[in-house]
C-alpha positions in Angstrom: -19.6 2.4 -7.0 -17.9 5.4 -4.3 -18.2 9.1 -4.9 -14.2 9.5 -5.2 -12.2 6.8 -6.2 -9.7 7.5 -4.3 -10.0 8.8 -0.7 -6.4 10.1 1.0 -6.6 10.7 4.7 -3.4 12.7 5.8 -3.3 13.4 10.1 -1.9 16.6 10.3 -3.0 16.2 13.9 -0.2 18.6 16.2 -0.3 17.3 20.3 0.3 20.0 23.1 2.1 17.5 25.8 4.5 16.5 24.3 4.5 13.6 22.6 4.8 12.6 18.4 2.9 14.6 16.1 2.8 14.2 12.3 2.7 18.4 12.7 6.0 18.1 13.9 7.3 16.3 10.6 5.3 19.4 8.0 1.9 16.9 7.2 0.0 20.6 6.6 2.4 21.8 4.2 2.9 18.9 2.6 -0.5 17.5 2.0 -1.3 21.3 0.3 1.3 19.8 -2.1 -0.9 17.3 -2.7 -3.4 18.4 -3.2 -1.9 21.3 -5.4 -0.4 18.4 -7.9 -4.2 16.6 -7.8 -5.2 19.6 -9.4 -3.2 20.3 -11.6 -3.2 16.9 -13.0 -7.5 17.6 -13.1 -7.7 13.9 -10.6 -10.0 15.5 -8.3 -13.5 16.0 -7.7 -16.8 13.0 -7.6 -15.4 10.8 -9.6 -11.4 10.8 -8.8 -9.4 11.6 -5.8 -9.7 14.1 -2.5 -7.4 14.6 -0.2 -8.1 15.4 3.6 -6.8 16.6 6.4 -7.0 14.2 9.9 -7.1 14.6 13.2 -5.4 11.7 14.9 -5.2 9.1 12.7 -3.0 7.3 16.1 -0.6 6.2 13.7 1.6 9.6 15.1 4.4 6.9 16.5 5.7 6.7 12.7 4.3 10.1 11.5 4.2 11.5 9.0 0.7 9.1 7.8 -1.7 9.0 5.8 -4.3 6.6 4.4 -5.7 5.7 1.0 -8.6 4.7 1.2 -10.8 2.3 -0.6 -7.6 0.6 -0.8 -6.9 0.2 3.6 -3.6 1.4 3.0 -1.7 3.1 4.8 1.8 5.0 4.3 4.1 7.1 6.1 6.5 9.7 3.8 9.3 12.6 4.3 8.9 14.7 1.9 7.5 15.8 -1.5 9.8 12.3 -3.4 8.2 10.9 -1.3 4.6 12.4 -2.0 5.4 12.1 -5.6 6.7 8.5 -5.4 2.9 7.6 -3.9 0.7 10.6 -6.2 2.3 8.5 -9.7 2.8 5.3 -8.5 -0.2 4.0 -6.4 -3.0 7.6 -6.7 -2.6 7.5 -10.8 -1.1 4.3 -11.0 -3.3 1.9 -8.5 0.7 0.4 -7.5 1.1 0.8 -4.3 4.6 1.9 -2.6 6.1 -0.8 -0.6 9.1 0.8 0.9 6.8 3.6 1.8 4.4 0.7 3.7 2.9 0.9 7.1 1.1 -1.8 8.4 -2.4 -1.7 8.7 -3.0 -3.5 11.4 -2.0 -2.2 15.1 1.3 -1.9 16.3 
């Protein structure tokens, strides 16, 4: 049994060399929004959900991106509405949001 039921890693990387970064698209703000939603629903903590910032997940060109474990499900998102859909469908109800998914394989 895992310590957390699901662990969400959100890239909040900001590159300084001019290449695309998830933070260019407001990743930190959207991460904070998801953390707030999880806490408001009482789903945070041991046995529940954990939302973490991650350094570069090496997918910034697709960004912003997140990955959900243990499902190994990768998403790209652009708005609070996308975050709400991932939260309600996948994190709460176990239904992957197909139109926001990206391949877990190297592109």
